[in-house]
C-alpha positions as CSV (number, residue, x, y, z in Angstrom):
1,M,77.9,42.4,141.5
2,K,74.6,44.2,141.2
3,L,74.3,47.5,139.9
4,N,71.2,48.4,141.4
5,K,70.0,50.4,144.3
6,K,68.4,47.7,146.5
7,F,71.3,46.9,148.4
8,L,72.1,50.7,149.0
9,V,68.9,51.4,150.5
10,G,69.4,48.6,152.7
11,V,72.7,50.0,153.7
12,L,71.3,53.2,154.4
13,A,68.6,51.8,156.8
14,I,71.4,50.8,159.0
15,G,73.9,53.8,158.9
16,T,75.4,56.4,156.8
17,W,78.3,55.5,154.5
18,F,80.3,58.1,156.0
19,N,80.4,57.1,159.6
20,L,83.4,58.2,161.3
21,T,85.2,54.9,162.5
22,T,86.5,55.5,165.8
23,Q,88.9,52.7,167.4
24,A,86.1,51.6,169.5
25,Q,84.1,50.6,166.3
26,V,87.0,49.0,164.6
27,N,87.2,46.7,167.7
28,Q,83.6,45.8,167.6
29,V,83.6,44.6,164.1
30,P,82.4,41.1,164.8
31,T,84.1,38.1,163.6
32,G,83.1,36.8,160.3
33,Y,82.3,40.4,159.1
34,F,85.1,40.4,156.3
35,Q,85.3,37.5,154.2
36,F,88.9,36.4,152.9
37,P,89.3,38.2,149.9
38,I,91.2,35.2,147.6
39,M,90.6,31.7,147.5
40,P,88.3,32.0,150.7
41,G,87.7,28.7,152.6
42,K,90.7,27.3,151.9
43,Q,94.1,27.6,153.8
44,N,96.2,30.4,152.4
45,F,99.8,31.7,153.0
46,L,101.0,35.2,153.6
47,S,104.5,36.4,152.2
48,G,104.0,39.6,154.3
49,S,102.2,40.5,157.6
50,M,101.0,43.7,159.1
51,G,103.5,46.0,160.5
52,E,106.7,44.4,159.1
53,I,109.4,46.9,158.5
54,R,110.0,47.9,155.0
55,P,112.3,50.6,153.6
56,N,110.8,53.9,154.6
57,H,107.4,52.4,155.6
58,F,105.4,50.0,157.8
59,H,103.9,47.3,155.6
60,G,100.5,48.2,156.0
61,G,98.4,45.3,155.4
62,I,99.0,41.5,154.4
63,D,100.5,40.0,151.2
64,I,98.6,36.8,150.2
65,K,100.3,34.5,148.0
66,T,98.7,33.1,144.7
67,N,100.9,30.3,143.8
68,Q,103.0,32.4,141.7
69,M,100.0,32.7,139.4
70,I,98.0,35.8,138.3
71,G,94.4,36.2,137.4
72,L,93.0,34.4,140.7
73,P,89.3,36.0,141.4
74,V,89.4,38.6,144.3
75,Y,86.4,38.9,146.3
76,A,84.7,41.9,148.0
77,A,85.5,41.0,151.8
78,A,82.2,42.7,152.6
79,D,79.1,44.6,151.2
80,G,80.4,47.8,150.0
81,Y,81.2,50.2,147.2
82,I,83.9,51.3,144.8
83,S,85.2,54.5,146.4
84,R,88.7,54.9,144.4
85,I,90.8,53.3,141.8
86,E,94.4,53.9,141.5
87,V,96.5,53.0,138.5
88,S,100.4,53.1,138.1
89,S,103.3,51.4,137.1
90,Y,104.8,51.9,140.6
91,G,103.6,51.6,144.3
92,Y,100.2,49.6,144.5
93,G,99.8,49.2,141.2
94,N,96.4,48.5,140.1
95,M,94.4,49.4,142.9
96,I,90.7,49.3,144.3
97,Y,89.4,51.0,147.5
98,L,86.2,49.6,148.7
99,T,84.2,51.6,151.5
100,H,81.8,49.6,153.7
101,P,78.8,50.7,155.9
102,N,80.6,51.0,158.9
103,G,83.2,53.3,157.7
104,L,86.1,51.0,157.2
105,V,87.6,50.6,153.9
106,T,89.6,47.5,152.6
107,T,92.0,47.9,150.0
108,Y,93.1,45.5,147.2
109,A,96.6,46.2,145.3
110,H,98.8,44.7,142.5
111,L,95.9,43.6,140.6
112,E,96.1,42.5,137.2
113,K,92.7,43.7,135.9
114,F,89.4,44.6,137.0
115,I,85.9,43.1,136.5
116,P,84.4,44.0,133.1
117,P,82.0,46.9,134.2
118,V,84.8,48.4,136.3
119,A,87.7,48.0,133.7
120,D,85.6,49.3,130.7
121,Y,84.8,52.4,132.7
122,V,88.6,52.8,133.7
123,L,89.8,52.2,129.9
124,Q,87.0,55.2,129.0
125,K,88.7,57.4,131.5
126,H,92.3,56.4,130.3
127,Y,91.2,57.8,127.0
128,Q,89.5,60.9,128.5
129,Q,92.5,61.9,130.4
130,E,94.9,60.7,127.7
131,S,97.0,59.3,130.4
132,F,97.9,55.8,131.8
133,E,98.5,57.1,135.2
134,L,94.9,57.4,137.1
135,R,93.4,58.3,140.3
136,L,89.7,58.2,140.4
137,G,87.0,58.8,142.7
138,F,83.5,57.4,142.7
139,P,80.1,58.1,144.1
140,K,78.7,55.6,146.6
141,D,76.1,54.4,144.1
142,Q,78.1,53.6,140.8
143,F,79.7,50.2,141.5
144,V,78.0,48.6,144.6
145,F,79.1,45.1,145.7
146,K,77.8,42.4,148.3
147,K,80.2,40.7,150.1
148,G,81.8,37.7,148.2
149,D,81.4,39.1,144.7
150,I,84.2,39.2,142.3
151,I,86.0,42.7,142.0
152,A,88.9,41.8,140.4
153,Y,91.7,39.8,139.3
154,S,95.1,39.1,141.2
155,G,98.5,40.3,139.7
156,N,101.6,41.5,139.9
157,T,101.5,45.2,138.9
158,G,103.3,48.1,140.5
159,G,106.0,47.6,143.0
160,S,105.2,44.0,143.6
161,G,107.9,41.6,143.9
162,G,106.2,38.7,142.6
163,P,102.3,37.8,141.9
164,H,100.4,38.1,145.4
165,L,97.5,40.1,146.5
166,H,98.1,43.0,149.1
167,F,95.2,43.6,151.1
168,E,94.4,46.5,153.8
169,V,91.9,47.6,156.2
170,R,91.7,51.1,156.8
171,D,89.8,53.2,159.1
172,A,87.8,56.4,158.3
173,Q,90.8,58.6,159.4
174,N,93.1,56.4,156.9
175,N,94.5,54.4,159.7
176,L,96.3,51.3,158.8
177,Q,94.4,48.3,160.7
178,N,95.5,44.7,161.1
179,P,93.4,42.6,158.7
180,L,94.2,39.4,161.0
181,K,92.4,40.6,163.8
182,Y,89.2,40.4,162.3
183,G,89.6,36.5,162.2
184,F,90.4,34.8,159.0
185,S,90.4,31.0,159.3
186,E,92.2,30.8,156.2
187,I,95.4,31.9,157.8
188,Q,96.6,29.4,160.4
189,D,99.6,30.2,163.0
190,N,100.6,28.2,165.7
191,I,104.2,29.4,165.9
192,A,105.4,31.8,168.1
193,P,108.3,34.4,167.6
194,T,111.7,33.6,167.1
195,I,114.2,36.0,168.9
196,S,117.5,36.8,166.6
197,A,119.5,39.1,168.6
198,I,119.0,41.8,171.5
199,A,120.9,44.9,171.6
200,I,121.3,47.5,174.6
201,K,122.1,51.1,173.9
202,T,123.3,53.9,176.1
203,L,121.2,56.7,176.2
204,S,122.9,59.3,178.3
205,I,126.6,60.3,178.9
206,D,126.9,58.1,181.7
207,G,125.5,55.1,180.5
208,R,127.6,52.0,180.3
209,I,126.8,48.5,179.2
210,N,129.6,46.1,180.3
211,N,131.6,49.4,181.6
212,R,131.5,50.6,177.9
213,F,129.4,53.3,176.2
214,G,127.5,52.8,172.9
215,R,125.3,49.7,171.4
216,Y,126.2,46.3,172.1
217,E,124.5,43.1,170.9
218,F,123.9,39.9,172.7
219,S,122.5,36.5,171.4
220,P,119.5,34.9,173.3
221,V,119.9,31.2,174.1
222,K,116.7,29.3,173.7
223,Q,115.6,27.3,176.8
224,G,112.6,25.0,176.2
225,T,110.1,27.4,174.6
226,N,111.6,31.0,175.8
227,F,114.8,32.5,175.7
228,T,117.5,33.9,178.1
229,L,120.9,35.6,178.2
230,P,123.4,33.5,179.7
231,D,125.0,36.2,181.6
232,T,123.9,39.3,183.8
233,V,124.8,42.4,181.9
234,S,126.6,45.1,184.0
235,V,124.9,48.3,183.2
236,H,124.8,52.1,184.4
237,G,122.7,55.0,183.6
238,L,119.9,55.4,181.1
239,I,119.8,52.6,178.6
240,G,117.4,51.2,175.8
241,L,116.4,48.1,174.6
242,E,116.3,46.7,170.9
243,F,115.3,43.8,169.4
244,Q,115.6,41.7,165.8
245,A,113.0,39.1,165.5
246,Y,111.0,37.2,163.0
247,D,107.5,35.1,163.0
248,Q,106.4,32.4,160.7
249,F,103.0,31.2,159.7
250,T,101.9,27.4,159.8
251,G,103.0,25.6,156.8
252,A,105.2,28.6,155.6
253,L,108.9,29.0,155.3
254,N,109.3,32.7,154.8
255,K,110.1,34.9,157.8
256,N,107.6,37.6,158.7
257,G,107.6,40.5,161.1
258,V,106.6,40.6,164.6
259,Q,103.8,42.7,165.5
260,Q,103.7,43.3,169.3
261,V,106.3,43.4,172.1
262,E,105.9,44.2,175.7
263,V,108.8,44.9,178.4
264,L,108.3,44.1,182.0
265,V,111.0,45.3,184.5
266,D,110.7,43.2,188.0
267,G,107.4,41.9,186.8
268,Q,105.9,45.4,186.2
269,P,104.6,46.9,183.0
270,F,107.3,49.2,181.7
271,Y,107.0,49.5,177.7
272,S,104.8,48.2,175.0
273,H,103.8,48.6,171.3
274,V,101.6,47.2,168.8
275,I,102.1,47.9,165.0
276,D,98.4,48.3,164.5
277,G,96.2,51.5,163.8
278,V,99.1,53.1,161.9
279,P,98.4,56.8,160.3
280,F,99.0,56.3,156.6
281,D,100.4,60.0,156.4
282,Y,103.1,58.8,159.2
283,T,104.1,55.3,158.2
284,K,107.6,56.7,156.9
285,Q,108.3,57.3,160.6
286,V,109.3,53.5,160.6
287,N,112.6,55.1,160.3
288,W,112.3,56.7,163.7
289,H,110.8,53.3,165.2
290,I,113.8,51.4,164.4
291,N,117.6,51.8,165.0
292,Y,118.0,53.7,161.3
293,E,121.7,54.2,161.4
294,F,122.5,50.7,162.2
295,Y,119.9,49.7,159.5
296,K,121.8,51.8,156.7
297,T,124.9,50.5,157.6
298,S,124.2,46.9,158.4
299,G,121.1,46.0,156.6
300,R,119.5,44.6,159.5
301,N,116.5,46.0,161.3
302,F,116.3,46.4,165.2
303,Q,113.1,48.0,166.4
304,K,113.5,50.2,169.7
305,C,112.0,49.3,172.8
306,Y,111.8,53.0,173.6
307,V,110.5,56.0,172.3
308,D,112.7,58.7,170.9
309,D,111.9,62.5,170.8
310,G,110.2,63.1,167.6
311,N,108.4,59.8,167.2
312,K,104.8,60.7,166.8
313,L,103.4,57.3,166.3
314,P,100.3,56.2,168.3
315,L,101.6,52.7,168.7
316,Y,103.3,52.9,172.3
317,N,102.4,52.4,175.8
318,A,105.6,53.6,177.5
319,G,104.5,56.0,180.5
320,T,106.6,59.0,181.3
321,T,110.2,57.2,181.1
322,K,109.1,56.2,177.3
323,G,110.6,52.7,177.8
324,K,114.3,54.3,178.5
325,L,115.4,52.4,181.8
326,R,117.9,54.1,184.3
327,V,119.7,51.6,186.5
328,L,121.9,52.7,189.4
329,P,124.9,51.2,190.9
330,G,123.9,48.2,193.3
331,E,120.4,47.6,191.7
332,K,119.7,44.3,189.9
333,R,116.5,44.3,187.5
334,R,114.7,41.3,185.9
335,I,113.9,42.2,182.4
336,S,111.3,40.4,180.6
337,M,110.5,40.8,176.8
338,L,107.4,39.1,175.4
339,F,107.0,39.0,172.0
340,K,103.6,38.2,170.2
341,D,102.1,37.8,166.7
342,S,98.8,38.3,165.5
343,Y,97.2,35.1,166.9
344,N,98.9,35.7,170.5
345,N,101.8,33.0,170.1
346,T,104.1,34.4,172.6
347,T,107.9,34.2,173.2
348,T,109.5,35.4,176.2
349,L,113.1,36.5,176.7
350,E,114.5,36.9,180.3
351,F,117.4,38.2,181.6
352,M,119.1,40.4,184.6
353,V,121.0,43.6,184.5
354,K,123.0,44.7,187.3
355,G,123.9,48.4,187.9
356,E,127.8,49.1,188.6
357,K,129.6,52.2,188.6
358,P,131.5,53.2,185.6
359,I,135.5,52.8,186.3
360,Y,138.4,53.4,184.3
361,F,139.9,50.5,182.8
362,A,142.4,49.6,180.2
363,T,143.1,46.5,177.9
364,R,146.2,47.4,175.8
365,N,147.2,46.1,172.4
366,P,150.9,46.5,171.5
367,A,150.4,46.6,167.9
368,I,149.2,50.1,168.0
369,K,152.1,52.2,167.4
370,K,150.8,55.8,165.8
371,T,148.7,58.3,167.4
372,A,145.4,58.7,165.6
373,L,142.1,60.4,166.4
374,S,138.5,59.7,164.8
375,Y,134.8,60.7,166.3
376,E,131.2,59.7,166.2
377,V,128.1,61.5,167.2
378,A,125.4,59.6,169.3
379,E,122.3,61.9,169.7
380,N,124.1,65.0,171.9
381,I,127.1,62.8,173.1
382,L,130.5,63.1,171.2
383,K,132.5,60.1,171.3
384,V,136.0,60.4,170.6
385,I,138.2,57.6,169.9
386,A,142.0,57.8,170.3
387,T,144.8,55.4,169.7
388,D,148.1,56.2,171.8
389,T,151.1,54.1,172.7
390,A,151.3,55.5,176.1
391,K,151.1,53.4,179.3
392,I,148.5,55.7,181.1
393,A,145.9,57.3,178.8
394,K,146.2,61.1,178.6
395,N,143.6,64.0,178.4
396,I,142.5,65.1,175.1
397,Q,142.4,69.0,174.5
398,L,139.2,69.8,173.2
399,Y,138.8,73.4,171.9
400,V,135.4,75.2,171.9
401,G,136.1,78.6,170.5
402,K,138.5,80.2,172.9
403,I,138.0,77.8,175.4
404,R,139.8,74.8,176.1
405,Y,138.4,71.6,177.7
406,D,140.6,68.8,179.0
407,L,138.5,65.6,178.3
408,I,139.4,62.5,180.9
409,P,139.5,59.0,179.4
410,S,136.4,56.8,180.2
411,Y,138.1,53.5,179.5
412,T,140.9,52.1,177.2
413,Q,140.1,48.8,175.2
414,D,142.7,47.3,172.9
415,S,144.6,50.6,173.0
416,Y,141.6,52.5,171.8
417,T,140.8,55.1,174.2
418,V,137.1,56.7,174.4
419,Y,136.3,60.2,175.6
420,L,133.0,61.4,176.1
421,Y,131.6,65.0,175.7
422,D,128.1,66.6,175.8
423,L,127.5,68.7,172.4
424,R,125.1,70.7,174.2
425,G,128.0,72.4,176.1
426,G,129.2,74.3,173.1
427,L,130.4,72.9,169.5
428,P,134.1,71.9,169.5
429,D,136.3,73.4,166.6
430,S,139.3,71.0,167.1
431,M,140.9,68.3,169.4
432,A,144.4,67.8,170.0
433,L,146.4,64.6,171.2
434,N,150.2,64.1,170.9
435,R,150.7,67.0,168.7
436,V,148.0,65.2,166.6
437,S,145.0,67.4,165.8
438,R,141.9,67.2,164.0
439,R,139.3,69.7,163.1
440,F,135.6,69.3,163.5
441,N,133.0,70.5,160.9
442,F,130.3,71.2,163.3
443,Q,128.7,74.3,162.1
444,Q,125.4,74.9,163.7
445,V,122.8,73.3,166.0
446,I,119.7,72.7,164.0
447,P,116.5,72.4,166.5
448,S,113.7,70.2,165.5
449,G,110.3,70.9,165.6
450,T,110.7,74.3,164.1
451,D,111.2,76.1,160.9
452,Y,114.7,76.9,160.4
453,S,117.2,78.4,157.8
454,F,120.9,77.4,157.4
455,A,123.3,78.7,154.8
456,T,126.9,78.5,153.6
457,R,128.6,80.0,150.5
458,N,127.9,76.9,148.6
459,M,124.4,76.1,149.8
460,N,121.2,77.3,151.7
461,I,118.9,74.9,153.4
462,I,115.4,75.5,154.9
463,F,114.1,72.8,157.4
464,Q,110.4,72.4,157.9
465,K,108.9,72.0,161.2
466,E,108.6,68.1,160.7
467,S,111.9,67.7,158.8
468,L,113.9,66.5,161.7
469,Y,113.2,64.0,164.3
470,D,115.6,65.3,166.9
471,T,118.6,68.0,167.3
472,L,120.9,68.1,164.3
473,Y,124.6,69.0,164.3
474,I,124.9,70.0,161.0
475,D,128.0,69.2,159.1
476,T,128.0,70.2,155.5
477,N,130.8,70.4,152.6
478,M,131.3,70.8,149.0
479,E,134.6,68.9,147.4
480,N,135.1,68.2,143.7
481,G,131.5,68.9,142.8
482,V,130.1,66.8,145.4
483,Y,127.7,68.6,148.0
484,T,127.4,66.6,151.5
485,I,124.6,67.3,154.0
486,N,125.3,65.3,157.1
487,N,125.1,61.8,157.0
488,P,122.8,59.4,155.3
489,T,122.6,57.3,158.5
490,T,120.3,60.1,160.1
491,P,116.7,59.9,158.6
492,V,114.6,62.9,157.3
493,F,110.9,62.9,157.7
494,Q,109.6,65.8,155.7
495,P,111.9,67.2,153.1
496,L,114.3,69.9,153.2
497,K,114.4,72.8,150.8
498,V,118.0,73.1,149.6
499,T,119.7,75.5,147.2
500,L,122.8,74.7,145.6
501,K,125.3,77.2,143.9
502,G,126.1,75.9,140.6
503,P,129.3,75.0,138.8
504,A,131.4,77.5,136.8
505,G,131.4,77.1,133.1
506,S,128.6,77.1,130.7
507,F,126.2,73.9,130.2
508,D,122.5,73.7,129.3
509,K,120.6,74.3,132.6
510,S,117.3,72.8,131.1
511,K,119.4,69.4,130.9
512,T,121.2,69.8,134.2
513,H,119.6,68.8,137.5
514,V,120.7,67.5,140.9
515,Y,121.2,63.7,141.6
516,Y,121.3,62.0,145.1
517,M,124.5,60.0,145.1
518,G,123.1,57.2,147.8
519,W,125.2,54.2,148.3
520,G,128.0,52.9,146.3
521,K,127.8,54.3,142.7
522,S,124.0,54.6,142.6
523,R,122.4,58.1,141.2
524,G,118.9,59.2,141.6
525,F,117.5,61.9,139.6
526,T,116.3,64.5,142.5
527,G,115.4,67.3,140.1
528,G,115.7,71.0,140.7
529,V,114.4,74.9,139.4
530,W,117.2,77.0,138.2
531,E,117.2,80.6,139.4
532,G,120.1,82.6,138.1
533,E,123.1,80.6,138.8
534,N,121.4,78.5,142.0
535,I,119.2,75.5,141.8
536,T,116.7,74.7,144.5
537,F,115.2,71.1,145.0
538,L,113.8,69.2,147.7
539,A,116.2,66.5,149.5
540,R,114.4,63.4,151.5
541,N,117.9,62.3,152.5
542,F,120.9,63.3,154.1
543,G,124.1,62.5,152.3
544,K,125.8,63.4,149.0
545,Y,124.3,65.1,146.1
546,R,126.0,66.3,142.6
547,I,124.7,68.6,139.7
548,L,124.9,66.6,136.5
549,S,123.9,67.1,133.1
550,D,121.9,64.4,130.9
551,I,121.9,65.4,127.2
552,K,121.2,61.8,126.1
553,P,117.7,60.8,124.8
554,P,116.1,57.4,126.2
555,T,116.1,54.6,123.8
556,L,112.9,52.7,122.6
557,K,112.8,49.5,120.5
558,L,109.8,47.5,119.0
559,V,109.3,44.2,120.7
560,S,106.2,43.2,118.5
561,K,103.4,44.5,116.4
562,S,100.1,43.2,115.2
563,P,96.6,44.4,114.8
564,M,95.9,43.8,118.2
565,E,98.9,45.1,120.3
566,V,102.1,46.8,120.0
567,R,104.7,46.3,122.5
568,L,108.0,48.4,123.2
569,K,111.1,48.2,125.4
570,Y,112.6,51.5,126.9
571,A,115.7,52.3,128.4
572,D,117.4,55.6,129.8
573,D,120.9,55.8,131.1
574,L,120.7,58.7,133.7
575,S,117.6,60.8,134.7
576,G,114.9,58.2,134.1
577,I,111.7,57.8,132.2
578,A,109.5,60.7,132.9
579,S,106.5,60.6,130.6
580,F,105.3,58.7,127.3
581,R,102.6,59.4,124.7
582,A,101.5,57.4,121.8
583,E,99.4,58.3,118.9
584,L,97.8,56.0,116.0
585,N,97.1,58.3,112.9
586,G,97.3,61.3,115.1
587,K,94.8,60.2,118.1
588,F,95.8,59.1,121.5
589,L,96.3,55.3,121.9
590,L,96.9,53.8,125.4
591,L,100.4,52.7,126.4
592,K,100.5,50.8,129.8
593,Q,103.7,50.8,131.6
594,E,105.4,47.7,133.3
595,H,108.6,49.3,134.7
596,K,109.9,45.9,136.2
597,E,110.3,44.8,132.7
598,A,110.9,48.3,131.2
599,L,107.6,47.5,128.7
600,L,105.2,49.7,127.2
601,Y,102.3,48.0,125.4
602,S,99.0,49.2,123.8
603,E,95.4,48.6,125.0
604,R,92.7,49.8,122.4
605,L,89.5,51.5,123.2
606,D,87.7,49.7,120.8
607,K,88.4,46.1,120.2
608,T,86.7,45.7,117.1
609,Q,89.2,48.1,115.4
610,P,92.5,46.7,114.7
611,L,95.7,49.0,115.0
612,S,96.4,50.3,111.7
613,G,98.2,53.3,110.2
614,E,101.1,55.3,111.4
615,L,102.0,55.0,115.1
616,V,104.3,57.8,116.6
617,V,105.6,57.4,120.4
618,R,107.2,60.2,122.3
619,L,109.2,59.2,125.3
620,K,110.8,61.8,127.3
621,D,113.2,61.5,130.4
622,A,113.3,63.3,133.7
623,A,115.6,66.0,132.1
624,G,113.5,66.5,129.0
625,N,115.4,64.6,126.3
626,E,112.9,63.2,124.1
627,T,112.9,60.0,121.4
628,V,110.2,60.0,118.5
629,F,109.4,56.5,117.5
630,R,107.5,56.0,114.5
631,T,106.3,52.7,112.7
632,Q,103.6,51.6,110.3
633,L,100.9,49.3,111.5
C-alpha cells in the first residue's frame, strides 16, 4: 500500500472515481481486471456461491475457504481506495469496501484484522466514538491501494459459521454482481448442476396435476448426463414449475446453489432467471422467489420458475405469461429445463405434460368413520378437505353472510374429499357437512401495494405499501396471552406497525416488551413502546407474539485478566444483550464482542501502557436490566 497521490492522479486521468456503473460497463470489465483476493494463483475452493438461497436473503457474493485458518493475507482485487469500513459482532463482522476507478466496489468481510495503518485509524475511531460498533466513511485519497496490495487478514468475525473470506462485487447502484463472471482461474468448475426434485403447482382454481389441485413433487431420473421424468404428467389450467437443485465445484464436496435456469416449452423460450445484479435493498425478496411456505414447513428450498405478483426483483425474463403455463385439454407440451452454473456447465431436464379435463374421481378408504372439516388457503383459493363415510360425496354448505353456497366436490382421495372456492367471491363465515360445522376467522381482505389499516379490539395493524407481496386474507386472534397474526408461512417484506392491547394487572412496563414466538419454544425480542395500556412495535413476521416481562439482569463472568487484556463471558436468559461499556479508572476502555462465543475482550489504545487500576463493566440487556462488574487490575 502507498499512501501518496501519484496513483490517484493516474486514476483521475482515466476517469472520475464516482462514475455511475451501468450494466453495460459491468459487462465490459475485461478478464483479469480483478485479482483473486486470497491465495491468488493457487486453486481455491468455495463454501458459498453467488445467489445461493439463505434465510431472508440471496447470498450476495462468494465465500472462499481458508483451510479452517484465520490470518491469511487479503489482497486488493484491483486499484482502488477504501470508501467504507464496518465493524460489528454480527452480519459481516469486520468489513472493507474498496471503490475502483470504474465505479465498481469490492467488499471483503469476516476479516480478523486490518493492515496496521488502517487498523490504527479504526482503533482511534473506536475510542473517539467510545463504541465497538462502527460504520466509517472515507475520502477517496485517505487509504489508496494498488491491485495486489494487502489490505487485511482473513477471519471468522460477525455471523460467519467458520473461517472464510466473503467477497462481493457491487455496482454503483449497490446491485450485487456475481464475482465469478470476471474470470478467476483460482476457482475451477467442470461439474454440471444436479437436479434433486421438481414440483408442479396449480395456479388457478381449474388447475390440476394428475387430476388433483395443489403442489406435487416429482423425482427426476438421470439418463446419461441429463434428467427426465419417466411418465407424462397429466395437467390442466394454469400451472407453475419449481425446482430443487445444487451445484458443486471441481475438487469440493460441499453443495452450492444453482444460479441460472431456463425453461423452454416445445423448444421455445418461456422463462429464465439469472441470480446476478441483485439490488441489495431487495435481497430479502428471496422469500418470494422461493416457495416460502414449503420452506418454512419442510426446510427445503424450491425456486420458482414463475414470477408471482409482488416480486420486484430484476432477475427474470418471463414475458407476459410470467412463466405461468396454461394447458388445455388435449394439448401435449414438451418442457425443457436447463440448469446452469457460473461456468455454463449445463444440466437438462425434459418431460411431457398432457392436458386432460378435470373429472370427479373417488378412491375410498373404509377406515374413515367420522366426518371432519379442515381447510387451507392457496393464494386466492380456499381448499376445503372433508372426510365422510358416504358412498357418494355430498356438497358442502358454505355461508357468506346471509348467502349459502353449495360447494360441489372436485375429487375424493382416500376418503378425503376436496372442495374449491375462490375467496374473491366473498369471505365465508362458516361451512357445514353432515351436521358438522366449522367457522372461519377471515376478518378482512388486505390488498398489497398500498398503505392499509386494520383493527380489532385486541390489536391494530398498519400495513406499509410494500409490507405484502400479495393479497392477504387476514386472520387474527388473542388467546391465553398469545396474539396471532395470520401464519408464519406467509412472508413479510416491509414490517408492519402493530399495536397490542396490554394485559390486565400491574407490571413494570419499562421491563415488559413484545416477543416473537417463532417455531417451537423460541422467543425473539421484538421490543415496543408503551403508550398508556397499549404497546406498539414493528413486526417483521406473521405468526405468534407475546408480551413478556424480563426483570432478570444479564450475567458477566471474568475469564482472564492481565496487564495486556481482560476477557469476560456474558449470558442473558430472555431479551438478549443490548449494550456494554467498560471504564478503566473512569476512562473508556474498548471491549470487542464475539457473540458466537458470548465473549467480551479488551483492546488498549496505547499498547505501551499496561492495564492497571479499577475496571468497571456495565452490561445491559434489551429490557434495560443492568449488571455492573468490578475488578482490580
